[in-house]
ZAFI-224682 format. One line per 10 residues: number of its first residue (from 1); their letters; for each residue x, y, z of C-alpha. Coordinates in Angstrom, 2 decimals, decimal comma. Layout:
<pts>
NUM = A = X/Y/Z; ...
</pts>
This chain:
<pts>
1 = XXXXXXXXXX = 29,08/35,28/-24,42; 27,97/37,62/-21,37; 26,59/35,32/-18,53; 24,96/36,99/-15,32; 25,37/35,53/-11,94; 22,84/32,88/-11,43; 22,98/32,67/-7,79; 19,42/33,50/-6,18; 20,96/34,96/-2,97; 22,86/37,38/-4,67
11 = XXXXXXXXXX = 19,94/38,60/-6,66; 18,11/39,09/-3,34; 21,04/41,32/-1,80; 20,27/43,53/-4,72; 16,90/44,62/-3,09; 18,58/47,09/-1,02; 18,72/47,30/2,76; 15,53/45,20/2,98; 17,60/42,17/1,44; 20,71/42,84/3,52
21 = XXXXXXXXXX = 18,91/42,76/6,86; 17,07/39,74/5,88; 20,39/38,03/4,86; 21,62/39,12/8,20; 18,89/37,80/10,12; 19,21/34,26/8,30; 22,77/34,25/8,66; 22,45/34,67/12,62; 19,82/32,19/12,83; 21,95/29,61/10,87
31 = XXXXXXXXXX = 24,63/30,45/13,03; 22,76/29,80/16,29; 21,59/26,57/15,05; 24,74/25,26/13,78; 26,00/26,09/17,56; 23,20/24,39/19,04; 23,79/21,43/16,96; 27,26/21,12/17,93; 26,64/21,61/21,51; 24,03/18,67/21,51
41 = XXXXXXXXXX = 26,85/16,69/19,40; 24,72/16,25/16,41; 27,47/16,57/13,67; 25,44/15,28/11,32; 22,63/17,91/11,72; 25,36/20,69/12,01; 26,71/19,33/8,52; 23,47/19,63/6,87; 22,74/23,28/8,40; 26,00/24,20/6,88
51 = XXXXXXXXXX = 25,27/23,08/3,40; 21,95/25,34/3,44; 23,52/28,72/2,39; 25,87/26,88/0,05; 22,84/25,43/-1,57; 21,39/28,91/-1,72; 24,73/30,35/-3,68; 25,14/27,26/-5,71; 22,13/25,20/-6,05; 23,36/23,53/-9,30
61 = XXXXXXXXXX = 26,82/22,62/-8,13; 25,74/21,27/-4,74; 22,87/19,27/-6,45; 23,72/17,68/-9,26; 27,56/17,85/-8,50; 27,26/16,14/-5,15; 25,11/13,08/-6,87; 28,00/13,11/-9,48; 30,17/12,72/-6,64; 28,23/10,07/-4,54
71 = XXXXXXXXXX = 27,98/7,62/-7,51; 30,85/5,63/-7,15; 29,49/4,81/-3,43; 26,09/3,97/-4,65; 26,27/0,35/-3,73; 27,79/0,84/-0,28; 26,12/4,13/0,79; 22,83/2,59/2,01; 20,50/4,46/4,34; 17,27/2,12/4,45
81 = XXXXXXXXXX = 15,95/-0,92/2,76; 16,63/-0,70/-0,92; 17,10/3,10/-0,42; 21,10/4,47/-1,43; 22,46/8,07/-0,59; 22,96/8,38/-4,30; 19,08/7,93/-4,97; 18,00/10,36/-2,16; 20,70/12,95/-3,71; 19,40/12,37/-7,05
91 = XXXXXXXXXX = 15,97/12,87/-6,10; 16,62/16,13/-4,11; 18,86/17,08/-7,10; 16,10/16,77/-9,40; 13,48/18,93/-7,21; 16,33/21,47/-6,51; 16,61/22,06/-10,43; 12,98/22,26/-10,97; 12,23/24,56/-8,23; 15,35/26,80/-9,12
101 = XXXXXXXXXX = 14,66/26,79/-12,85; 10,88/27,86/-12,20; 12,00/30,67/-9,97; 15,00/31,65/-12,05; 13,24/31,05/-15,32; 15,88/28,79/-16,61; 13,76/26,01/-17,67; 13,65/25,15/-21,69; 12,37/22,82/-24,00; 14,32/19,61/-23,75
111 = XXXXXXXXXX = 16,20/18,32/-26,91; 14,63/15,66/-29,16; 16,75/13,04/-27,75; 14,69/13,38/-24,62; 11,36/12,50/-26,81; 12,99/9,22/-27,93; 14,61/8,15/-24,81; 10,75/8,94/-23,15; 9,37/6,45/-25,62; 11,68/3,91/-24,89
121 = XXXXXXXXXX = 10,84/4,47/-21,05; 7,34/4,34/-21,87; 7,39/1,42/-23,33; 9,61/-0,50/-20,94; 6,76/0,67/-18,50; 3,96/-0,49/-20,67; 5,67/-3,93/-20,63; 4,22/-4,42/-17,29; 0,69/-5,16/-18,69; 2,39/-8,27/-20,03
131 = XXXXXXXXXX = 5,04/-9,15/-17,71; 5,55/-12,69/-16,66; 6,04/-11,49/-13,25; 4,50/-8,14/-12,27; 5,79/-7,85/-8,90; 9,51/-7,98/-10,47; 8,60/-5,14/-12,70; 6,77/-3,12/-9,87; 9,69/-3,34/-7,92; 12,00/-1,70/-10,62
141 = XXXXXXXXXX = 9,38/0,67/-12,09; 10,32/3,40/-9,48; 13,82/3,38/-10,47; 12,87/3,65/-14,00; 10,81/6,87/-13,68; 13,08/8,52/-11,26; 16,13/8,06/-13,28; 13,91/9,63/-16,55; 12,68/12,28/-14,19; 16,01/13,44/-13,26
151 = XXXXXXXXXX = 17,26/13,11/-16,72; 14,49/15,08/-17,96; 14,83/17,87/-15,32; 18,65/18,45/-15,80; 18,65/18,69/-19,43; 15,69/21,02/-19,42; 17,62/23,31/-17,30; 19,86/26,01/-18,73; 23,00/25,34/-16,86; 26,00/27,91/-17,14
161 = XXXXXXXXXX = 29,35/26,73/-17,82; 30,88/27,22/-14,69; 28,07/25,38/-13,16; 28,73/22,50/-15,32; 32,58/22,46/-14,77; 31,90/22,48/-11,01; 29,82/19,27/-11,60; 32,57/17,79/-13,82; 35,23/18,20/-11,14; 33,25/16,83/-8,50
171 = XXXXXXXXXX = 32,69/13,83/-10,57; 36,26/13,59/-11,09; 36,91/14,01/-6,99; 34,40/11,29/-6,35; 36,01/8,83/-8,73; 39,37/9,64/-7,71; 38,11/9,57/-3,72; 36,47/6,14/-4,18; 39,55/4,72/-6,24; 41,96/5,76/-3,73
181 = XXXXXXXXXX = 40,10/3,99/-1,03; 39,68/0,89/-2,89; 43,35/0,66/-3,58; 44,30/1,23/-0,13; 41,86/-1,40/1,06; 43,09/-3,67/-1,55; 46,93/-2,96/-0,63; 45,96/-4,10/2,96; 44,08/-7,60/2,28; 40,65/-6,14/1,98
191 = XXXXXXXXXX = 39,28/-7,24/-1,37; 35,90/-8,85/-2,93; 35,91/-12,68/-3,41; 38,50/-13,80/-5,77; 41,03/-11,15/-4,64; 39,66/-8,19/-6,68; 39,63/-4,81/-5,65; 36,29/-3,21/-4,73; 34,42/-1,07/-2,00; 34,24/-2,98/0,83
201 = XXXXXXXXXX = 32,94/-1,09/4,08; 31,96/-3,35/7,07; 29,47/-6,40/5,71; 28,73/-4,07/2,45; 30,57/-5,04/-0,80; 30,25/-3,09/-3,99; 30,41/-5,52/-7,22; 34,01/-4,91/-8,69; 32,12/-4,85/-12,32; 29,86/-2,19/-11,09
211 = XXXXXXXXXX = 32,48/-0,55/-9,54; 34,74/-0,59/-12,47; 31,93/0,94/-14,65; 31,21/3,80/-12,19; 35,05/4,65/-12,66; 34,55/5,01/-16,68; 33,06/8,46/-16,97; 35,61/9,95/-14,21; 38,54/8,49/-15,75; 37,48/10,00/-19,34
221 = XXXXXXXXXX = 36,90/13,38/-17,82; 39,89/13,46/-16,20; 41,89/12,58/-19,12; 39,99/15,33/-20,96; 40,68/17,79/-18,18; 44,64/16,76/-18,53; 44,40/17,79/-22,13; 43,15/21,15/-21,52; 44,85/21,90/-18,41; 47,03/25,33/-18,89
231 = XXXXXXXXXX = 48,91/25,33/-15,66; 51,32/22,59/-14,39; 49,40/22,24/-11,03; 46,10/21,50/-12,99; 47,63/19,00/-15,12; 49,42/17,41/-12,53; 46,06/16,89/-10,47; 44,30/15,60/-13,29; 47,13/13,33/-14,33; 47,18/11,82/-10,74
241 = XXXXXXXXXX = 43,50/11,46/-10,87; 43,63/9,74/-14,21; 46,51/7,43/-12,75; 44,61/6,57/-9,41; 41,17/5,78/-11,38; 42,79/3,70/-14,09; 45,00/1,82/-11,52; 41,59/0,64/-9,43; 40,18/-0,27/-12,78; 42,95/-2,70/-13,42
251 = XXXXXXXXXX = 42,78/-4,06/-9,94; 38,85/-4,73/-10,19; 39,95/-7,05/-12,89; 36,84/-6,48/-14,77; 37,54/-7,85/-18,23; 34,48/-5,76/-19,61; 35,93/-2,70/-18,04; 39,31/-3,46/-19,88; 37,23/-3,52/-23,25; 35,44/-0,31/-22,29
261 = XXXXXXXXXX = 38,52/1,54/-21,36; 39,89/0,77/-24,96; 36,77/1,90/-26,01; 37,30/5,17/-24,41; 40,59/5,63/-25,64; 40,05/4,59/-29,20; 37,58/7,73/-29,17; 40,12/10,10/-28,16; 42,19/8,75/-30,95; 39,54/9,09/-33,58
271 = XXXXXXXXXX = 38,88/12,63/-32,55; 42,08/13,97/-32,09; 44,72/11,48/-33,56; 48,19/11,00/-32,01; 48,56/14,12/-30,68; 51,87/14,92/-28,51; 49,82/15,74/-25,18; 48,02/12,32/-25,45; 51,27/10,40/-25,49; 52,01/11,01/-21,96
281 = XXXXXXXXXX = 48,59/9,71/-20,57; 48,51/6,93/-23,07; 51,82/5,93/-21,94; 50,84/5,99/-18,18; 48,14/3,61/-18,61; 50,40/1,13/-20,58; 53,10/1,29/-17,70; 50,49/0,91/-14,98; 49,70/-2,55/-16,56; 53,39/-4,24/-15,59
291 = XXXXXXXXXX = 53,17/-3,52/-11,94; 49,69/-5,46/-11,45; 49,51/-8,65/-9,47; 49,74/-11,97/-11,26; 46,06/-12,39/-10,45; 44,88/-10,18/-13,26; 46,85/-11,59/-16,08; 45,31/-14,97/-14,74; 41,96/-13,76/-14,57; 42,30/-12,88/-18,16
301 = XXXXXXXXXX = 43,58/-16,17/-19,15; 40,47/-17,75/-17,50; 38,21/-15,89/-19,03; 38,27/-18,03/-22,32; 38,16/-21,17/-20,20; 35,46/-20,31/-18,05; 33,44/-19,27/-20,92; 33,32/-15,58/-19,70; 32,32/-16,71/-16,49; 29,54/-18,53/-17,83
311 = XXXXXXXXXX = 28,18/-15,57/-19,73; 28,42/-17,43/-22,97; 26,07/-20,10/-21,71; 23,51/-17,66/-20,46; 23,54/-15,79/-23,88; 23,14/-19,41/-25,56; 19,83/-19,34/-23,43; 18,89/-15,91/-24,01; 18,63/-17,14/-27,84; 15,77/-19,30/-26,97
321 = XXXXXXXXXX = 13,83/-16,63/-24,86; 14,33/-14,27/-27,75; 12,66/-17,11/-29,84; 9,45/-17,02/-27,59; 9,37/-13,48/-26,47; 11,02/-11,54/-29,09; 8,32/-9,31/-30,13; 7,22/-7,32/-27,14; 9,74/-9,16/-24,75; 8,83/-10,75/-21,23
331 = XXXXXXXXXX = 8,48/-7,34/-19,38; 10,52/-5,29/-17,23; 12,99/-6,50/-14,91; 11,74/-10,31/-16,13; 14,79/-11,55/-17,39; 15,28/-14,21/-14,54; 11,58/-15,34/-14,96; 12,36/-15,71/-18,81; 15,52/-17,46/-18,14; 14,25/-19,99/-15,64
341 = XXXXXXXXXX = 11,89/-21,11/-18,47; 14,75/-22,12/-20,71; 17,49/-22,38/-18,50; 18,28/-26,07/-19,53; 19,05/-25,06/-23,00; 22,35/-23,90/-21,79; 25,37/-26,12/-22,86; 26,81/-25,79/-19,47; 23,92/-25,49/-16,87; 24,43/-22,41/-14,74
351 = XXXXXXXXXX = 21,70/-22,79/-12,49; 18,64/-20,33/-12,11; 17,87/-16,83/-11,77; 20,91/-15,68/-13,81; 21,45/-11,91/-14,82; 21,75/-11,09/-18,51; 25,20/-9,44/-18,12; 24,49/-7,54/-21,41; 22,18/-4,51/-21,52; 21,07/-5,38/-24,99
361 = XXXXXXXXXX = 20,17/-9,03/-24,66; 18,39/-7,71/-21,22; 16,52/-4,98/-23,64; 15,76/-7,69/-26,44; 14,42/-10,27/-23,79; 12,53/-7,68/-21,74; 10,88/-5,35/-23,89; 11,17/-7,22/-27,39; 12,61/-5,84/-30,48; 10,39/-2,94/-30,38
371 = XXXXXXXXXX = 12,17/-1,80/-27,09; 15,67/-2,51/-28,51; 15,14/-0,54/-31,89; 13,55/2,30/-29,50; 16,54/2,21/-27,26; 18,78/2,31/-30,49; 17,19/5,42/-31,94; 17,45/7,03/-28,44; 21,13/6,43/-28,18; 21,54/7,79/-32,09
381 = XXXXXXXXXX = 19,59/10,90/-31,02; 22,07/11,18/-28,43; 25,09/11,20/-30,57; 23,39/12,66/-33,73; 24,40/16,49/-32,96; 27,96/15,49/-32,60; 28,16/14,84/-36,50; 27,88/18,35/-37,23; 31,26/19,03/-35,50; 34,13/18,86/-37,80
391 = XXXXXXXXXX = 37,57/17,33/-36,71; 39,77/20,17/-35,94; 43,19/20,80/-34,29; 41,89/21,94/-30,85; 38,39/20,24/-30,29; 36,10/20,66/-27,63; 37,91/18,09/-25,17; 34,93/18,88/-22,79; 32,62/17,34/-25,11; 34,96/14,79/-26,24
401 = XXXXXXXXXX = 35,45/13,59/-22,78; 31,67/12,92/-21,99; 31,69/11,45/-25,74; 34,04/8,84/-24,75; 32,74/8,11/-21,52; 29,50/7,63/-23,11; 31,19/5,30/-25,71; 32,81/3,36/-22,91; 29,73/2,58/-20,83; 28,15/1,32/-23,87
411 = XXXXXXXXXX = 30,84/-0,99/-24,53; 31,23/-2,35/-21,00; 27,21/-2,84/-21,64; 28,05/-5,64/-23,50; 29,26/-7,61/-20,39; 27,44/-5,71/-17,62; 24,07/-4,98/-16,09; 24,26/-1,09/-16,15; 21,09/-0,22/-18,12; 19,47/1,15/-14,96
421 = XXXXXXXXXX = 22,27/2,48/-13,18; 22,33/6,19/-11,95; 26,28/6,72/-13,41; 24,77/5,34/-16,96; 22,35/8,10/-16,87; 24,83/10,68/-15,85; 26,65/10,31/-18,86; 23,88/11,09/-20,89; 22,74/14,03/-18,83; 26,28/15,60/-19,21
431 = XXXXXXXXXX = 26,24/15,00/-23,05; 22,82/16,47/-23,42; 23,62/19,88/-21,63; 26,87/20,23/-23,26; 26,03/19,89/-26,74; 23,82/22,91/-27,00; 26,54/25,07/-26,00; 29,38/23,46/-28,10; 26,63/24,28/-31,04; 26,56/27,95/-30,09
441 = XXXXXXXXXX = 30,40/28,13/-29,88; 30,48/26,22/-33,45; 28,00/28,48/-35,36; 29,71/31,89/-33,46; 33,34/30,49/-34,55; 34,71/31,00/-30,60; 37,04/28,79/-29,20; 35,72/26,51/-26,73; 37,25/26,38/-23,06; 38,58/23,28/-21,54
451 = XXXXXXXXXX = 37,22/21,41/-18,55; 39,79/22,98/-15,97; 39,18/26,76/-16,91; 38,26/27,26/-13,11; 41,14/29,47/-11,44; 40,24/28,24/-7,97; 38,44/25,55/-6,38; 34,32/25,41/-7,63; 32,99/26,63/-4,47; 35,64/29,41/-3,95
461 = XXXXXXXXXX = 35,05/31,11/-7,15; 31,20/31,77/-6,82; 31,96/32,88/-2,93; 34,72/35,36/-4,58; 32,17/36,64/-7,38; 29,49/36,98/-4,78; 31,44/39,11/-2,42; 32,23/41,43/-5,24; 28,92/41,96/-6,19; 28,20/42,99/-2,49
471 = XXXXXXXXXX = 30,94/45,27/-2,42; 29,99/47,01/-5,96; 26,24/46,71/-5,51; 26,28/46,31/-9,42; 25,30/43,60/-11,47; 28,50/41,55/-12,38; 28,66/39,77/-15,94; 31,71/37,26/-16,75; 32,80/36,31/-20,16; 33,08/32,19/-20,61
</pts>
């Protein structure tokens, strides 16, 4: 499949002398601006200016890729009241993809899965009309609309394989960096309440359960990358990333994440079987358990005696809520308001204003049986294209890694509040933009590439290709 270079600045340079003059003038202005910013000790401004030419060269990688990188840090990178850096980067990514897609004519009709997910989002927003507390619904509404907006724009963008690989690598890098930092802080005694590993920076702390959820997709992507690595260096790097992320998930001591990790591994086993290359990472994960602190096993034991930290009692109350609001729901973000009405039905009273700790119960209570059915159809439509791919000796590990990550997040949704988390939606974005290419490869009979097919870091290869075009003055094509 021949693919032309997607970078807009490279196309501008093909205009001839005029384009080169504009490029030289812009480069001079940027260099002067960077010098002035450094002289004034405005290093943040200098970093932003440096990103401008890179953004022109790699708009997809630096928009969607940086968004994927920042997701594990979402809870601690706050830039304002209720606004996180990941939210700002996600909004910028959606705007960049939309503008670039229009300019480069790379927008396409979104798949049918977007329609069903859109109907679910529309019904969720409509529940504002009959919600118990409209103020709570209005507070959540911008997040719902922005997440779905980014989802639609991203899956409507015709992304090239090398761009998607860069996004995947940045997602793995983000999870690895966050895991390394959390492990380092945990080893030095800085931990979340209850001696659990998490991201702790100053007075900001990430909930260990949410932090573990954000690492599930990077872990699955790293495992898929290891299975397709063709050099020892790539395999070692991905195996190290897998080990670090897995160890961090264990140290968060999130019981739900362990169940989700099992769902990820079972997806690999179902699709691939006991392949010899899988034995090494699986053995590594099992060996890691023997080096965990005693608190890990004590917490597993206490899970039953504490009734899953009160979750069983909350779910008992949810049954009473469903009896009252099961048809249309209590409204978006109104689980708390509905729970307060029936909190006394708990076998062990757990107080008021409790979280559902289960996305399916949350959907049932807030949007009723209608919303739960719509959500189920939307998820089924996401996985439906995968049924056309037969089990084979050499499956598409890239698609498998994303699929396993999605199953892991759905499994963790049985015990966590991740419905409107950004990393939850990133998994479905990656699945939606990977399936069309895999379908085309399956129909043409070509062998899909692995995740780690880049011969260099994701930023180095586009620059090398750009320099080749500048030297030859001809349109460059690449074989994927």
